[in-house]
C-alpha positions as CSV (number, residue, x, y, z in Angstrom):
1,X,0.0,0.0,0.0
2,X,1.3,3.4,-1.0
3,X,2.2,5.7,2.0
4,X,0.0,8.8,2.3
5,X,1.4,12.2,1.1
6,X,2.6,14.0,4.1
7,X,1.6,17.7,4.3
8,X,2.7,20.6,6.5
9,X,0.4,23.6,6.9
10,X,1.8,27.1,7.5
11,X,-0.7,29.9,8.0
12,X,-1.2,32.4,10.9
13,X,-5.0,32.0,10.7
14,X,-5.9,29.1,13.0
15,X,-9.4,28.7,11.5
16,X,-8.0,28.4,8.0
17,X,-5.4,25.8,9.1
18,X,-8.2,23.8,10.8
19,X,-10.3,23.8,7.7
20,X,-7.4,22.7,5.5
21,X,-6.4,20.0,8.0
22,X,-9.9,18.6,8.2
23,X,-10.2,18.5,4.4
24,X,-6.8,16.9,3.8
25,X,-7.1,14.4,6.6
26,X,-10.4,13.3,5.2
27,X,-8.6,11.8,2.2
28,X,-6.9,8.5,3.0
29,X,-4.1,9.3,0.6
30,X,-3.1,12.4,2.5
31,X,-2.1,13.2,6.1
32,X,-1.2,16.5,7.8
33,X,2.0,16.1,9.8
34,X,2.1,19.5,11.4
35,X,0.8,23.1,11.6
36,X,2.8,26.3,11.8
37,X,1.6,29.7,12.7
38,X,4.6,31.6,11.3
39,X,7.5,31.1,8.9
40,X,10.1,30.3,11.6
41,X,7.9,27.5,13.0
42,X,7.2,26.2,9.4
43,X,11.0,25.8,8.8
44,X,11.5,24.1,12.2
45,X,8.6,21.7,11.6
46,X,9.7,21.0,8.1
47,X,13.1,19.9,9.3
48,X,11.5,17.8,12.0
49,X,8.8,16.1,9.9
50,X,10.3,16.2,6.4
51,X,6.9,16.6,4.7
52,X,6.3,15.9,1.0
53,X,4.4,19.1,0.5
54,X,4.2,22.4,2.5
55,X,1.2,24.7,2.0
56,X,2.8,28.1,2.8
57,X,1.0,31.4,3.5
58,X,2.8,34.5,2.3
59,X,2.2,37.1,5.1
60,X,3.0,35.6,8.5
61,X,4.7,37.0,11.7
62,X,8.4,36.6,12.6
63,X,9.4,35.1,9.3
64,X,7.3,35.5,6.2
65,X,6.4,32.9,3.7
66,X,9.0,34.0,1.1
67,X,11.9,33.7,3.6
68,X,10.6,30.4,5.0
69,X,10.2,29.0,1.5
70,X,13.8,30.0,0.6
71,X,15.1,28.3,3.8
72,X,13.2,25.1,3.2
73,X,14.1,24.7,-0.5
74,X,17.8,25.5,0.4
75,X,17.9,22.7,3.0
76,X,19.7,19.6,1.8
77,X,17.5,17.5,4.1
78,X,14.4,18.8,2.4
79,X,15.4,18.3,-1.2
80,X,12.3,16.2,-1.9
81,X,9.9,18.6,-0.1
82,X,7.7,20.8,-2.4
83,X,6.5,24.2,-1.3
84,X,3.2,25.6,-2.5
85,X,2.4,29.2,-1.7
86,X,-1.1,30.2,-0.6
87,X,-2.2,33.6,-1.8
88,X,-5.2,35.9,-2.0
89,X,-3.9,36.9,-5.4
90,X,-3.6,40.6,-4.6
91,X,0.0,39.8,-3.8
92,X,1.3,38.8,-7.2
93,X,4.8,40.2,-6.7
94,X,5.2,38.2,-3.5
95,X,4.1,35.1,-5.3
96,X,6.7,35.6,-7.9
97,X,9.3,36.1,-5.2
98,X,8.2,32.8,-3.7
99,X,8.7,31.1,-7.1
100,X,12.2,32.6,-7.2
101,X,12.8,31.2,-3.7
102,X,12.0,27.7,-5.0
103,X,8.3,27.2,-4.5
104,X,6.6,24.8,-6.9
105,X,3.6,26.9,-7.5
106,X,0.8,28.7,-5.8
107,X,-2.9,28.2,-4.9
108,X,-5.7,30.7,-4.2
109,X,-7.0,30.5,-0.7
110,X,-10.6,30.2,-1.9
111,X,-9.7,27.1,-3.9
112,X,-12.4,24.4,-4.1
113,X,-12.0,21.5,-1.7
114,X,-11.4,18.8,-4.3
115,X,-9.1,21.1,-6.2
116,X,-6.9,21.5,-3.2
117,X,-6.6,17.7,-2.8
118,X,-5.8,17.3,-6.5
119,X,-3.3,20.1,-6.3
120,X,-1.4,18.5,-3.4
121,X,-1.2,15.3,-5.4
122,X,-0.1,17.1,-8.6
123,X,2.8,18.9,-6.9
124,X,3.8,15.8,-5.1
125,X,4.2,14.1,-8.5
126,X,6.5,16.9,-9.6
127,X,4.1,19.1,-11.6
128,X,4.0,22.8,-11.0
129,X,0.8,24.6,-10.0
130,X,0.8,27.3,-12.6
131,X,-2.4,27.7,-14.5
132,X,-1.6,29.5,-17.8
133,X,-4.0,32.4,-17.3
134,X,-2.7,32.9,-13.8
135,X,0.9,32.8,-14.9
136,X,0.3,35.5,-17.5
137,X,-1.3,37.8,-15.0
138,X,1.5,37.1,-12.5
139,X,4.2,38.0,-15.0
140,X,2.4,41.2,-16.0
141,X,2.0,42.3,-12.4
142,X,5.6,41.6,-11.6
143,X,7.0,43.3,-14.7
144,X,5.0,46.4,-13.9
145,X,6.3,46.5,-10.4
146,X,9.9,47.3,-11.3
147,X,13.2,46.1,-12.8
148,X,13.8,42.4,-13.0
149,X,16.5,40.7,-10.9
150,X,19.8,40.2,-12.6
151,X,20.2,36.9,-14.5
152,X,22.0,34.4,-12.3
153,X,25.3,32.8,-13.5
154,X,23.7,29.4,-13.5
155,X,20.8,30.6,-15.7
156,X,23.3,32.2,-18.1
157,X,25.2,29.0,-18.4
158,X,22.1,27.0,-19.0
159,X,20.8,29.4,-21.6
160,X,24.0,29.1,-23.5
161,X,23.3,25.3,-23.8
162,X,19.9,25.8,-25.2
163,X,19.2,25.4,-28.9
164,X,17.2,28.0,-30.8
165,X,14.1,25.8,-30.6
166,X,14.6,25.3,-26.8
167,X,14.9,29.0,-26.2
168,X,11.7,29.5,-28.2
169,X,9.9,26.8,-26.1
170,X,11.2,28.4,-22.9
171,X,9.7,31.7,-23.9
172,X,6.4,30.0,-24.4
173,X,6.6,28.3,-21.1
174,X,7.3,31.6,-19.5
175,X,4.3,33.1,-21.2
176,X,2.1,30.6,-19.5
177,X,1.5,28.0,-22.2
178,X,0.9,24.4,-21.4
179,X,2.7,21.6,-23.3
180,X,-0.4,21.1,-25.5
181,X,-0.6,24.8,-26.3
182,X,3.1,24.8,-27.2
183,X,2.7,21.8,-29.4
184,X,-0.2,23.4,-31.2
185,X,1.7,26.7,-31.6
186,X,4.9,25.1,-33.0
187,X,3.1,22.3,-34.8
188,X,4.8,19.6,-32.7
189,X,3.4,16.5,-31.0
190,X,2.5,16.9,-27.3
191,X,5.1,14.3,-26.5
192,X,7.8,16.2,-28.4
193,X,6.9,19.4,-26.6
194,X,7.1,17.6,-23.2
195,X,10.5,16.2,-24.1
196,X,11.8,19.6,-25.0
197,X,10.5,21.1,-21.7
198,X,12.1,18.3,-19.7
199,X,15.4,18.8,-21.5
200,X,15.3,22.5,-20.8
201,X,14.7,21.9,-17.1
202,X,17.7,19.7,-17.0
203,X,20.0,22.2,-18.8
204,X,18.8,25.1,-16.5
205,X,18.8,23.0,-13.3
206,X,15.2,23.9,-12.7
207,X,13.3,22.1,-10.0
208,X,10.0,22.2,-11.9
209,X,8.0,24.2,-14.5
210,X,7.6,27.1,-12.0
211,X,11.4,27.7,-12.1
212,X,11.3,27.7,-15.9
213,X,8.9,30.6,-15.7
214,X,11.3,32.5,-13.5
215,X,14.3,31.7,-15.7
216,X,12.4,32.8,-18.8
217,X,11.5,36.1,-17.2
218,X,15.0,36.7,-15.8
219,X,16.5,36.0,-19.2
220,X,14.3,38.6,-20.8
221,X,12.5,36.0,-23.0
222,X,9.1,37.1,-21.7
223,X,7.7,40.6,-21.8
224,X,4.2,42.0,-21.1
225,X,2.1,41.2,-24.1
226,X,4.9,39.1,-25.4
């Protein structure tokens, strides 16, 4: 029998944590291993319980969700732990910062119950929680908020390894397209598009699709309306 997916909840609202816990624990394939009321406690509990998935609020006391996400994704002992940011969506720039910090995606706090369960399963399987339309709005909000961060050396090295086709596909991923949309746009089979995306992730050292969006933006391959 497959072991249940172990989830850590981090949110300063006790009522929200209780609701999420009741929902997740109602599914035999999921189990909540801890609850944190702030980012510092989230990091401590993550190191103690090594969860598969952390549902992380952004605005919390002591240590916020962005800093906590960065600490968790940087911890060697938590290399297999996925962080999903919870947001009310008015905080687009903070969500992008969380993706830069290593989060595997984000969820809206008003997500439907079954959608939350499905999302936890998806991110556990290695998929990024980035709906195309949400990704596009996120990029537009972040671009309008200021100047992008400098391209990191690792991203530069990875970009140099990409073929012209791979750079084209990276730009489409960054623009929020799914593999099927990329395949249709470039007249490729979905499997070929998926293979290209996987190869790009390897070359850029990306954890998941969310990190490809960040890399595409940092490299200037994505612009508002582009």
